[in-house]
Structures are given as C-alpha cells and as structure tokens.
PALUMFI-390451 format. One record per residue (C-alpha): residue number from 1; residue in three letters; z, y, x. Coordinates in steps of 0.1 Angstrom, whole numbers, always signed. Each point is the difference from the previous one (the first is absolute). Last residue first. Layout:
<rs>
<num=NUM	residu=ALA	w=Z	v=Y	u=X> $
...
</rs>
This chain:
<rs>
<num=244	residu=UNK	w=-73	v=+1256	u=-912> $
<num=243	residu=UNK	w=+16	v=+12	u=+31> $
<num=242	residu=UNK	w=+30	v=-15	u=+18> $
<num=241	residu=UNK	w=+19	v=+25	u=+21> $
<num=240	residu=UNK	w=+13	v=-12	u=+34> $
<num=239	residu=UNK	w=-19	v=+25	u=+21> $
<num=238	residu=UNK	w=+15	v=+27	u=-21> $
<num=237	residu=UNK	w=+35	v=-13	u=+8> $
<num=236	residu=UNK	w=-7	v=-3	u=+37> $
<num=235	residu=UNK	w=-15	v=+35	u=+3> $
<num=234	residu=UNK	w=+28	v=+16	u=-20> $
<num=233	residu=UNK	w=+27	v=-17	u=+21> $
<num=232	residu=UNK	w=-17	v=+11	u=+32> $
<num=231	residu=UNK	w=-1	v=+35	u=-14> $
<num=230	residu=UNK	w=+37	v=-1	u=-8> $
<num=229	residu=UNK	w=+10	v=-12	u=+35> $
<num=228	residu=UNK	w=-22	v=+25	u=+18> $
<num=227	residu=UNK	w=+13	v=+29	u=-21> $
<num=226	residu=UNK	w=+35	v=-11	u=+9> $
<num=225	residu=UNK	w=-9	v=-1	u=+37> $
<num=224	residu=UNK	w=-15	v=+35	u=-4> $
<num=223	residu=UNK	w=+31	v=+16	u=-14> $
<num=222	residu=UNK	w=+0	v=+8	u=-37> $
<num=221	residu=UNK	w=-7	v=+37	u=-7> $
<num=220	residu=UNK	w=-31	v=-4	u=-21> $
<num=219	residu=UNK	w=+14	v=-28	u=-22> $
<num=218	residu=UNK	w=-28	v=-24	u=-8> $
<num=217	residu=UNK	w=-21	v=-2	u=-32> $
<num=216	residu=UNK	w=-26	v=-28	u=-6> $
<num=215	residu=UNK	w=-22	v=+8	u=-29> $
<num=214	residu=UNK	w=-21	v=-22	u=-23> $
<num=213	residu=UNK	w=-35	v=-10	u=-8> $
<num=212	residu=UNK	w=-15	v=-29	u=-19> $
<num=211	residu=UNK	w=-38	v=+5	u=-2> $
<num=210	residu=UNK	w=-12	v=+0	u=-37> $
<num=209	residu=UNK	w=-16	v=+34	u=-3> $
<num=208	residu=UNK	w=+31	v=+13	u=-17> $
<num=207	residu=UNK	w=+21	v=-12	u=+29> $
<num=206	residu=UNK	w=-22	v=+17	u=+25> $
<num=205	residu=UNK	w=+0	v=+32	u=-21> $
<num=204	residu=UNK	w=+38	v=+0	u=+1> $
<num=203	residu=UNK	w=+4	v=-8	u=+36> $
<num=202	residu=UNK	w=-24	v=+25	u=+14> $
<num=201	residu=UNK	w=-3	v=+37	u=-10> $
<num=200	residu=UNK	w=+20	v=-1	u=-33> $
<num=199	residu=UNK	w=+30	v=-17	u=+18> $
<num=198	residu=UNK	w=+2	v=+27	u=+28> $
<num=197	residu=UNK	w=+25	v=+23	u=-18> $
<num=196	residu=UNK	w=+23	v=-28	u=-11> $
<num=195	residu=UNK	w=+21	v=-1	u=-31> $
<num=194	residu=UNK	w=+32	v=-14	u=-16> $
<num=193	residu=UNK	w=+8	v=-20	u=+31> $
<num=192	residu=UNK	w=-4	v=-38	u=-1> $
<num=191	residu=UNK	w=+24	v=-22	u=+20> $
<num=190	residu=UNK	w=-6	v=-34	u=+13> $
<num=189	residu=UNK	w=+21	v=-8	u=+31> $
<num=188	residu=UNK	w=-7	v=-4	u=+37> $
<num=187	residu=UNK	w=+27	v=-10	u=+24> $
<num=186	residu=UNK	w=+4	v=-37	u=-5> $
<num=185	residu=UNK	w=-36	v=-6	u=-10> $
<num=184	residu=UNK	w=-17	v=-28	u=-20> $
<num=183	residu=UNK	w=+9	v=+13	u=-34> $
<num=182	residu=UNK	w=-12	v=+35	u=+10> $
<num=181	residu=UNK	w=-35	v=-15	u=+7> $
<num=180	residu=UNK	w=-1	v=-18	u=-33> $
<num=179	residu=UNK	w=+10	v=+32	u=-18> $
<num=178	residu=UNK	w=-29	v=+18	u=+17> $
<num=177	residu=UNK	w=-23	v=-28	u=-9> $
<num=176	residu=UNK	w=+10	v=+2	u=-37> $
<num=175	residu=UNK	w=-1	v=+38	u=-2> $
<num=174	residu=UNK	w=-36	v=+0	u=+14> $
<num=173	residu=UNK	w=-9	v=-29	u=-23> $
<num=172	residu=UNK	w=+7	v=+22	u=-30> $
<num=171	residu=UNK	w=+31	v=+6	u=-22> $
<num=170	residu=UNK	w=+5	v=+35	u=+12> $
<num=169	residu=UNK	w=-24	v=+22	u=+20> $
<num=168	residu=UNK	w=+17	v=+21	u=+26> $
<num=167	residu=UNK	w=+6	v=-32	u=+21> $
<num=166	residu=UNK	w=+32	v=-3	u=+20> $
<num=165	residu=UNK	w=+14	v=-8	u=+34> $
<num=164	residu=UNK	w=+33	v=+10	u=+16> $
<num=163	residu=UNK	w=+19	v=+14	u=+29> $
<num=162	residu=UNK	w=+22	v=+30	u=-7> $
<num=161	residu=UNK	w=+15	v=-10	u=-33> $
<num=160	residu=UNK	w=+17	v=+24	u=-25> $
<num=159	residu=UNK	w=-28	v=+25	u=+8> $
<num=158	residu=UNK	w=+4	v=+33	u=+19> $
<num=157	residu=UNK	w=+0	v=-17	u=+34> $
<num=156	residu=UNK	w=-27	v=+19	u=+19> $
<num=155	residu=UNK	w=-28	v=-23	u=-10> $
<num=154	residu=UNK	w=-27	v=-21	u=+17> $
<num=153	residu=UNK	w=-34	v=-13	u=-9> $
<num=152	residu=UNK	w=-23	v=-30	u=+3> $
<num=151	residu=UNK	w=-26	v=-6	u=-27> $
<num=150	residu=UNK	w=-5	v=-38	u=-4> $
<num=149	residu=UNK	w=-32	v=-14	u=-14> $
<num=148	residu=UNK	w=-7	v=-34	u=-16> $
<num=147	residu=UNK	w=-26	v=-28	u=-3> $
<num=146	residu=UNK	w=-27	v=+20	u=+16> $
<num=145	residu=UNK	w=-37	v=-5	u=-6> $
<num=144	residu=UNK	w=-10	v=+32	u=+18> $
<num=143	residu=UNK	w=-18	v=+21	u=-26> $
<num=142	residu=UNK	w=+32	v=+13	u=-16> $
<num=141	residu=UNK	w=+17	v=+2	u=+33> $
<num=140	residu=UNK	w=-28	v=+21	u=+16> $
<num=139	residu=UNK	w=-3	v=+22	u=-31> $
<num=138	residu=UNK	w=+38	v=+8	u=+1> $
<num=137	residu=UNK	w=+0	v=+7	u=+37> $
<num=136	residu=UNK	w=-26	v=+28	u=+2> $
<num=135	residu=UNK	w=+3	v=+26	u=-27> $
<num=134	residu=UNK	w=+33	v=-11	u=-15> $
<num=133	residu=UNK	w=+18	v=-5	u=+32> $
<num=132	residu=UNK	w=-14	v=+32	u=+15> $
<num=131	residu=UNK	w=+12	v=+20	u=-31> $
<num=130	residu=UNK	w=+35	v=-15	u=+3> $
<num=129	residu=UNK	w=+1	v=+9	u=+37> $
<num=128	residu=UNK	w=-10	v=+36	u=-7> $
<num=127	residu=UNK	w=+25	v=+2	u=-28> $
<num=126	residu=UNK	w=+28	v=-11	u=+22> $
<num=125	residu=UNK	w=-10	v=+25	u=+27> $
<num=124	residu=UNK	w=-3	v=+28	u=-26> $
<num=123	residu=UNK	w=+36	v=-3	u=-10> $
<num=122	residu=UNK	w=+3	v=+26	u=-28> $
<num=121	residu=UNK	w=-2	v=-23	u=-30> $
<num=120	residu=UNK	w=+24	v=-25	u=+16> $
<num=119	residu=UNK	w=+25	v=+28	u=+6> $
<num=118	residu=UNK	w=+0	v=+14	u=+35> $
<num=117	residu=UNK	w=+33	v=+11	u=+16> $
<num=116	residu=UNK	w=-12	v=-3	u=+36> $
<num=115	residu=UNK	w=+28	v=-24	u=+8> $
<num=114	residu=UNK	w=-23	v=-28	u=+11> $
<num=113	residu=UNK	w=-32	v=+13	u=+15> $
<num=112	residu=UNK	w=-34	v=+13	u=-10> $
<num=111	residu=UNK	w=-33	v=-19	u=+2> $
<num=110	residu=UNK	w=-21	v=+29	u=-11> $
<num=109	residu=UNK	w=-33	v=-14	u=+14> $
<num=108	residu=UNK	w=-2	v=-31	u=+22> $
<num=107	residu=UNK	w=+7	v=-29	u=-23> $
<num=106	residu=UNK	w=-8	v=-33	u=+16> $
<num=105	residu=UNK	w=-3	v=-27	u=-27> $
<num=104	residu=UNK	w=+2	v=-36	u=+15> $
<num=103	residu=UNK	w=-13	v=-29	u=-21> $
<num=102	residu=UNK	w=+13	v=-33	u=+13> $
<num=101	residu=UNK	w=-21	v=-30	u=-8> $
<num=100	residu=UNK	w=+18	v=-34	u=-2> $
<num=99	residu=UNK	w=-12	v=-36	u=+0> $
<num=98	residu=UNK	w=+25	v=-24	u=-15> $
<num=97	residu=UNK	w=+21	v=-29	u=+11> $
<num=96	residu=UNK	w=+14	v=+17	u=+32> $
<num=95	residu=UNK	w=+9	v=-22	u=+30> $
<num=94	residu=UNK	w=+6	v=+29	u=+23> $
<num=93	residu=UNK	w=+14	v=+35	u=-5> $
<num=92	residu=UNK	w=-11	v=+25	u=+27> $
<num=91	residu=UNK	w=-27	v=+16	u=-23> $
<num=90	residu=UNK	w=+27	v=+6	u=-27> $
<num=89	residu=UNK	w=+26	v=+15	u=+24> $
<num=88	residu=UNK	w=-18	v=+31	u=+14> $
<num=87	residu=UNK	w=-18	v=+12	u=-31> $
<num=86	residu=UNK	w=+32	v=-7	u=-21> $
<num=85	residu=UNK	w=+22	v=+20	u=+23> $
<num=84	residu=UNK	w=-25	v=+29	u=+3> $
<num=83	residu=UNK	w=+1	v=+3	u=-38> $
<num=82	residu=UNK	w=+38	v=-2	u=+0> $
<num=81	residu=UNK	w=+1	v=+30	u=+24> $
<num=80	residu=UNK	w=-28	v=+19	u=-17> $
<num=79	residu=UNK	w=+19	v=+10	u=-31> $
<num=78	residu=UNK	w=-9	v=+37	u=+5> $
<num=77	residu=UNK	w=-37	v=-10	u=-6> $
<num=76	residu=UNK	w=+3	v=-11	u=-36> $
<num=75	residu=UNK	w=-30	v=-22	u=-7> $
<num=74	residu=UNK	w=+3	v=-12	u=+37> $
<num=73	residu=UNK	w=+1	v=-38	u=-4> $
<num=72	residu=UNK	w=-19	v=-24	u=-23> $
<num=71	residu=UNK	w=+2	v=-38	u=+3> $
<num=70	residu=UNK	w=-27	v=-21	u=-15> $
<num=69	residu=UNK	w=+1	v=-38	u=-6> $
<num=68	residu=UNK	w=-29	v=-24	u=+4> $
<num=67	residu=UNK	w=+0	v=-37	u=-6> $
<num=66	residu=UNK	w=+1	v=-21	u=+32> $
<num=65	residu=UNK	w=-28	v=-11	u=+22> $
<num=64	residu=UNK	w=+5	v=+27	u=+26> $
<num=63	residu=UNK	w=+37	v=-8	u=+1> $
<num=62	residu=UNK	w=+19	v=+30	u=+14> $
<num=61	residu=UNK	w=-15	v=+35	u=+4> $
<num=60	residu=UNK	w=-36	v=+2	u=-10> $
<num=59	residu=UNK	w=-5	v=+37	u=-3> $
<num=58	residu=UNK	w=+18	v=+30	u=+14> $
<num=57	residu=UNK	w=-12	v=+29	u=-21> $
<num=56	residu=UNK	w=-4	v=+37	u=+6> $
<num=55	residu=UNK	w=+1	v=+32	u=-21> $
<num=54	residu=UNK	w=-3	v=+36	u=+11> $
<num=53	residu=UNK	w=+16	v=+33	u=-8> $
<num=52	residu=UNK	w=-1	v=+31	u=-22> $
<num=51	residu=UNK	w=-37	v=-7	u=-9> $
<num=50	residu=UNK	w=-28	v=+25	u=+5> $
<num=49	residu=UNK	w=-6	v=-11	u=+36> $
<num=48	residu=UNK	w=-5	v=-36	u=-10> $
<num=47	residu=UNK	w=+17	v=-30	u=+17> $
<num=46	residu=UNK	w=-1	v=-29	u=-24> $
<num=45	residu=UNK	w=-3	v=-38	u=+7> $
<num=44	residu=UNK	w=+12	v=+0	u=+36> $
<num=43	residu=UNK	w=+3	v=-36	u=+12> $
<num=42	residu=UNK	w=+26	v=-22	u=+17> $
<num=41	residu=UNK	w=-8	v=-36	u=+6> $
<num=40	residu=UNK	w=+19	v=-32	u=-4> $
<num=39	residu=UNK	w=-18	v=-33	u=+9> $
<num=38	residu=UNK	w=+23	v=-7	u=+30> $
<num=37	residu=UNK	w=+31	v=+3	u=-22> $
<num=36	residu=UNK	w=+20	v=-31	u=+11> $
<num=35	residu=UNK	w=-10	v=+6	u=+36> $
<num=34	residu=UNK	w=+13	v=+35	u=+1> $
<num=33	residu=UNK	w=-20	v=+30	u=+12> $
<num=32	residu=UNK	w=+2	v=+20	u=-32> $
<num=31	residu=UNK	w=-23	v=+29	u=+9> $
<num=30	residu=UNK	w=-33	v=-19	u=-5> $
<num=29	residu=UNK	w=-30	v=+23	u=-4> $
<num=28	residu=UNK	w=+19	v=+32	u=+5> $
<num=27	residu=UNK	w=+19	v=-14	u=+30> $
<num=26	residu=UNK	w=-32	v=-11	u=+16> $
<num=25	residu=UNK	w=-16	v=+34	u=-4> $
<num=24	residu=UNK	w=+30	v=+17	u=+16> $
<num=23	residu=UNK	w=+0	v=-24	u=+30> $
<num=22	residu=UNK	w=-37	v=+6	u=+5> $
<num=21	residu=UNK	w=+5	v=+38	u=-2> $
<num=20	residu=UNK	w=+29	v=-1	u=+24> $
<num=19	residu=UNK	w=-21	v=-20	u=+25> $
<num=18	residu=UNK	w=-29	v=+24	u=-3> $
<num=17	residu=UNK	w=+22	v=+30	u=+5> $
<num=16	residu=UNK	w=+16	v=-15	u=+31> $
<num=15	residu=UNK	w=-35	v=-7	u=+14> $
<num=14	residu=UNK	w=-12	v=+35	u=-7> $
<num=13	residu=UNK	w=+30	v=+16	u=+15> $
<num=12	residu=UNK	w=-4	v=-21	u=+32> $
<num=11	residu=UNK	w=-37	v=+10	u=+2> $
<num=10	residu=UNK	w=+9	v=+37	u=-3> $
<num=9	residu=UNK	w=+27	v=-4	u=+27> $
<num=8	residu=UNK	w=-24	v=-17	u=+23> $
<num=7	residu=UNK	w=-26	v=+28	u=-5> $
<num=6	residu=UNK	w=+26	v=+26	u=+8> $
<num=5	residu=UNK	w=+11	v=-18	u=+32> $
<num=4	residu=UNK	w=-37	v=-2	u=+10> $
<num=3	residu=UNK	w=-5	v=+38	u=-5> $
<num=2	residu=UNK	w=+32	v=+8	u=+19> $
<num=1	residu=UNK	w=-13	v=-19	u=+30> $
</rs>
C-alpha cells in the first residue's frame, strides 16, 4: 500500500513540475499578456558567468509598425524602483504610436545599498551596470535602427529639480528631444547636471554615433503613485515626439 502511495506522490510531483515548467516557458516567450502588446516578447541577450549580471530585452511593445525607440533601465541598480515602474507601465499602455524595446540590466555583483557612503568611483554596483550597458546594450541600440534612446534613472534629491530630463551632449538631437519631452509635461522639467557617471558608457557614445539619447531622472523617494504619474507623463511625451 505504501508503495502505491509513494508512486502516486511521485507522479503528482512530476505533473506539477511539468505544469510550472510550461507556465514559466510561456511567460519567458510572451510575459506581457495584454491584448495591445500581443507581439511583445522578453528575451535574455546576455547571461555570462564572467559578467557581474545579465541583460534582457522586452521587444515590440506598442505599435509593431511604428518607428523604434529604446528604453534602458538598470544601469544603476540602486535606482530599481523607477526601473520597475517603467517596465510595468509601458507594456500596459495602449494606443502607442511607436514600437518600444526595453533593455533591462540586472546587476547581481556588488549591488550595495543607499546610505553605504560610496562615492561614484567606489560604487562597484554602478560601475558594473555601466559596463554591462556599454558591452551589451550600446551595440544593440547602434545596430537596431532606433530613432531615440531614453536611459531611466533616479536621484536622491541633490539637484535643484527632482524629476527631469536632459542630454549630456549639448546642441544635438538628444537635447532637442529631451527639451520637447519636458515641454509636454507638467511635472518633468529640463535640467542638465554638470556631469554624469554613466554618460560615457551609453548616452554620450549613442549621441556621438548619431542616435539621439537622453536621461529621465525621477526622485528616488517619491511615493509609488507619484512615480506612476511621472512615468506615464514621460511615456506619453516620448510617444508624441516628431522625428526627422
């Protein structure tokens, strides 16, 4: 009797495992699950043991026939709340004009935490994300026929403005499109800090290559409903840009 019970338990475990495997595979192939983004798929584009993390992309969000725009999240891992907000809200947004790819950098080594006292030079997690961006995301965007790229970040409130956009390259298309976005938003302004640690690893080389790229900065300690409002504003403004 015990033998038969054991066999039944083993069969049940196999069946449950098989169901979970199928569900997991389905979510990897099309994790969006919304009618307006039926063509969107999530793929791993880098997951090497010698890297300090991995890189994914959610492709084909929005209008599959529209011109392509790239979003990048995760360059600085401690700013993950606004990254998660963009990844959640953009695929849920319907009636988009353009087709969006969201590049997701997942730093796993030396992530750190707020209040650790790191300087930019000592924060290994930030540098790991920047290196992954340059190694994997930059070439994908360069070769991807994108009209623009937006690198999503957050800040601890040390700037005169807490929610803003800017391009680290002045007098170029990146600056123009960022200014256009700010002009369409009630809560997002254009403000350019004196320097940025991640610029040389993504937004600056993209602009120099000819792909307009700019930052979106959110306040790290804003409540989630405020982050949602600001990200929705950003998405709408970017989707209303007119490209040459």
